[in-house]
PLY file of the C-alpha trace (Angstrom):
ply
format ascii 1.0
element vertex 279
property float x
property float y
property float z
element edge 278
property int vertex1
property int vertex2
end_header
86.79 121.46 105.37
85.89 119.59 102.18
87.09 122.52 100.05
90.34 122.83 102.03
90.97 119.10 101.75
90.38 119.20 98.00
92.73 122.18 97.58
95.46 120.52 99.65
95.11 117.32 97.66
95.29 119.27 94.40
98.39 121.14 95.57
100.08 117.89 96.58
99.32 116.33 93.21
100.67 119.41 91.45
103.90 119.19 93.46
104.38 115.53 92.58
103.75 116.32 88.91
106.42 119.02 89.05
108.81 116.62 90.79
108.22 113.99 88.11
109.13 116.35 85.29
112.17 117.73 87.13
113.57 114.32 88.13
115.88 113.74 85.11
117.19 117.31 85.24
117.84 117.00 88.98
119.64 113.66 88.79
121.62 113.95 85.57
124.95 115.80 85.69
125.88 118.52 83.23
122.37 119.85 82.53
122.67 123.29 80.94
120.99 126.34 82.42
118.79 126.82 79.33
117.63 123.21 79.46
116.88 123.46 83.18
114.79 126.60 82.61
112.76 124.93 79.87
112.16 121.87 82.04
111.12 124.08 84.97
108.68 125.99 82.76
107.09 122.76 81.49
106.93 121.39 85.03
105.23 124.52 86.39
102.67 124.44 83.58
101.90 120.75 84.20
101.69 121.34 87.96
99.30 124.27 87.47
97.11 122.22 85.12
97.00 119.37 87.64
96.13 121.75 90.48
93.32 123.40 88.52
91.90 120.03 87.47
91.86 118.45 90.92
90.77 121.59 92.79
87.66 121.96 90.66
84.41 120.21 91.46
83.63 119.97 87.76
85.30 117.81 85.09
87.94 119.20 82.78
90.47 116.94 81.03
91.63 114.11 83.29
89.71 110.84 83.06
88.85 108.73 86.13
89.72 111.65 88.39
87.52 110.40 91.22
88.07 106.69 90.65
91.29 105.78 92.44
93.68 104.12 92.06
93.53 104.42 88.24
95.52 107.64 87.91
97.61 106.86 90.99
98.76 103.57 89.49
99.68 105.28 86.23
101.53 108.10 87.98
103.51 105.78 90.26
104.43 103.62 87.28
105.68 106.62 85.29
107.50 108.16 88.24
109.32 104.93 89.13
110.26 104.45 85.47
111.63 107.98 85.06
113.50 107.83 88.38
115.17 104.48 87.70
116.07 105.42 84.13
117.58 108.68 85.42
119.65 106.74 87.96
120.73 104.38 85.20
121.75 107.24 82.88
123.58 109.00 85.71
125.56 105.83 86.38
127.24 106.14 82.97
129.31 109.13 84.12
128.89 109.02 87.91
129.69 105.56 89.19
127.53 104.66 92.19
126.24 101.54 93.87
122.60 102.37 93.11
123.35 103.15 89.46
125.30 99.92 89.03
122.54 97.91 90.71
119.77 99.43 88.57
121.78 98.93 85.37
122.57 95.32 86.23
118.94 94.55 87.04
117.84 96.26 83.84
120.22 94.16 81.76
119.05 90.96 83.42
115.41 91.81 82.78
116.11 92.86 79.19
117.96 89.60 78.49
115.12 87.59 80.04
112.36 89.12 77.90
114.45 89.65 74.77
113.33 87.26 72.05
112.90 87.63 68.28
110.47 90.47 67.42
109.87 91.29 71.08
109.27 94.96 71.97
112.53 95.07 73.94
114.54 93.82 70.97
112.80 96.26 68.62
113.51 99.15 70.99
117.12 99.35 69.83
115.78 100.49 66.43
115.23 103.90 68.04
119.00 104.48 67.90
120.84 105.21 64.64
122.79 102.42 62.99
126.15 104.00 63.89
125.36 104.33 67.61
128.14 103.10 69.93
127.80 99.73 71.60
127.65 101.28 75.08
124.63 103.37 74.09
122.90 100.32 72.62
123.46 98.38 75.84
122.13 101.28 77.93
118.99 101.60 75.80
118.47 97.84 75.86
118.68 97.73 79.68
116.46 100.82 80.04
113.82 99.32 77.74
113.77 96.05 79.65
113.37 97.78 83.01
110.70 100.19 81.76
108.73 97.40 80.06
108.72 95.31 83.26
107.42 98.27 85.30
104.61 98.79 82.78
103.64 95.11 82.98
103.62 95.27 86.79
101.36 98.34 86.71
98.93 96.47 84.46
98.94 93.51 86.84
98.31 95.77 89.86
95.37 97.50 88.21
93.90 94.19 87.05
94.01 92.89 90.62
92.35 96.07 91.88
89.55 95.69 89.33
89.00 92.03 90.15
89.47 92.02 93.93
88.44 95.53 95.06
85.29 95.94 92.93
86.74 98.98 91.19
85.37 101.62 90.72
82.64 101.01 93.33
84.87 100.34 96.33
84.43 103.96 97.50
80.78 104.39 96.53
79.00 105.35 93.33
80.68 106.13 90.01
79.97 109.49 88.35
80.35 109.11 84.58
80.30 112.87 83.96
83.19 113.57 86.37
85.33 110.57 85.47
84.70 110.52 81.70
84.36 114.21 80.77
84.86 113.58 77.04
82.36 110.70 76.87
78.78 111.65 75.98
76.45 108.77 76.88
73.52 110.37 75.03
75.01 110.19 71.54
76.50 107.54 69.29
74.27 104.55 69.97
74.13 102.14 72.86
76.43 103.05 75.76
77.50 99.48 76.48
78.43 98.82 72.85
80.40 102.07 72.65
82.28 101.34 75.86
83.17 97.84 74.70
84.25 99.16 71.32
86.46 101.81 72.94
87.84 99.13 75.26
88.89 96.91 72.35
90.42 99.85 70.47
92.49 100.90 73.50
93.70 97.36 74.17
94.69 96.83 70.53
96.52 100.18 70.38
98.25 99.42 73.67
99.43 96.09 72.30
100.69 97.57 69.00
102.37 100.75 70.25
105.56 99.10 71.62
106.13 97.67 68.13
105.23 100.85 66.22
106.94 103.51 68.33
110.55 102.42 67.59
109.92 102.86 63.86
108.28 106.24 64.46
111.15 107.45 66.65
113.70 106.21 64.11
111.92 108.13 61.35
111.76 111.27 63.48
115.48 110.98 64.23
116.20 110.72 60.50
114.05 113.72 59.63
114.96 115.96 62.57
118.56 115.96 63.77
117.49 117.51 67.10
115.58 114.32 67.98
118.39 112.09 69.18
118.41 109.43 71.86
122.09 110.09 72.39
120.97 112.81 74.81
120.28 111.27 78.25
117.12 113.30 78.93
115.69 112.50 75.49
116.47 108.83 75.98
114.79 108.76 79.40
111.56 110.39 78.28
111.39 108.43 75.03
111.83 105.05 76.72
109.43 106.05 79.51
106.78 107.05 76.95
107.45 103.87 74.94
106.61 101.75 78.00
104.03 103.98 79.73
101.68 104.92 76.88
100.83 101.32 75.85
100.24 100.32 79.47
98.10 103.40 80.02
95.97 102.60 76.97
95.51 99.00 78.07
94.51 100.13 81.56
91.97 102.49 79.99
90.66 99.60 77.92
90.29 97.47 81.06
88.45 100.34 82.79
86.08 100.82 79.85
85.34 97.09 79.77
84.63 97.13 83.49
82.19 100.04 83.12
80.41 98.30 80.24
79.98 95.18 82.37
78.62 97.22 85.29
76.05 98.99 83.10
74.98 95.73 81.48
74.52 94.09 84.89
72.52 97.08 86.16
70.25 96.93 83.12
69.69 93.23 83.64
68.86 93.79 87.29
66.35 96.54 86.43
64.75 94.38 83.74
64.34 91.45 86.12
62.93 93.74 88.80
60.36 95.19 86.40
59.42 91.66 85.36
58.86 90.69 89.00
61.72 88.21 89.08
63.57 90.25 91.70
62.18 92.21 94.65
61.99 95.97 94.12
0 1
1 2
2 3
3 4
4 5
5 6
6 7
7 8
8 9
9 10
10 11
11 12
12 13
13 14
14 15
15 16
16 17
17 18
18 19
19 20
20 21
21 22
22 23
23 24
24 25
25 26
26 27
27 28
28 29
29 30
30 31
31 32
32 33
33 34
34 35
35 36
36 37
37 38
38 39
39 40
40 41
41 42
42 43
43 44
44 45
45 46
46 47
47 48
48 49
49 50
50 51
51 52
52 53
53 54
54 55
55 56
56 57
57 58
58 59
59 60
60 61
61 62
62 63
63 64
64 65
65 66
66 67
67 68
68 69
69 70
70 71
71 72
72 73
73 74
74 75
75 76
76 77
77 78
78 79
79 80
80 81
81 82
82 83
83 84
84 85
85 86
86 87
87 88
88 89
89 90
90 91
91 92
92 93
93 94
94 95
95 96
96 97
97 98
98 99
99 100
100 101
101 102
102 103
103 104
104 105
105 106
106 107
107 108
108 109
109 110
110 111
111 112
112 113
113 114
114 115
115 116
116 117
117 118
118 119
119 120
120 121
121 122
122 123
123 124
124 125
125 126
126 127
127 128
128 129
129 130
130 131
131 132
132 133
133 134
134 135
135 136
136 137
137 138
138 139
139 140
140 141
141 142
142 143
143 144
144 145
145 146
146 147
147 148
148 149
149 150
150 151
151 152
152 153
153 154
154 155
155 156
156 157
157 158
158 159
159 160
160 161
161 162
162 163
163 164
164 165
165 166
166 167
167 168
168 169
169 170
170 171
171 172
172 173
173 174
174 175
175 176
176 177
177 178
178 179
179 180
180 181
181 182
182 183
183 184
184 185
185 186
186 187
187 188
188 189
189 190
190 191
191 192
192 193
193 194
194 195
195 196
196 197
197 198
198 199
199 200
200 201
201 202
202 203
203 204
204 205
205 206
206 207
207 208
208 209
209 210
210 211
211 212
212 213
213 214
214 215
215 216
216 217
217 218
218 219
219 220
220 221
221 222
222 223
223 224
224 225
225 226
226 227
227 228
228 229
229 230
230 231
231 232
232 233
233 234
234 235
235 236
236 237
237 238
238 239
239 240
240 241
241 242
242 243
243 244
244 245
245 246
246 247
247 248
248 249
249 250
250 251
251 252
252 253
253 254
254 255
255 256
256 257
257 258
258 259
259 260
260 261
261 262
262 263
263 264
264 265
265 266
266 267
267 268
268 269
269 270
270 271
271 272
272 273
273 274
274 275
275 276
276 277
277 278
């Protein structure tokens, strides 16, 4: 029964991964057959990778696989972002109540958090200088909405860490399964390494929203095929611009939490050996 449950859970996760990747192609009008085939191929590959990872009892690539809701929070954040941005992009050509509502809310949010040198204001640098005003407004609203969703995901995970005793709310934490690329036996003290990795992830997460617009603008200049004028490209670029920094900051929070847990366990063991605590 445990094996069947794990396989069913892996299959369900693979399906949701496929649905995430297909969402823009399913919602946007006028998607070519060649583009749809490429998206389907990428979605099937991602779904197969997710199924293999979660159906195995051994670690592979995904971090915090058995420490919910880390990956669930990230997935829901990305899925909601991609879905709402797809609805917003669809509303440009297909007028609908939902599209109008999402676009209006996105503009309100973007105006509220748009200040000099803010990530939302810098996001318009991803478009070329001769981009039409309508495209600039769409990107501005999309960036505001995506950035708010990323901030909400950070807040949700922070509350889970603080209030639910993550990652111990469901039992013990297996470092080998949840951190397959982290070797605790090399590189010095584990607590120092975890705290260092935590700081690096938080700093990168803070800087990425400011650095990515310049990188995308440079890529657009060098490669004509990279253009945010395409709705699908715009959706995935804005989603990555908001999701990757939040994901890095969540990873930094998780690393900091693990470092604190290990330090507390060491202190408890030391006090027990010294006779200050009962064995």
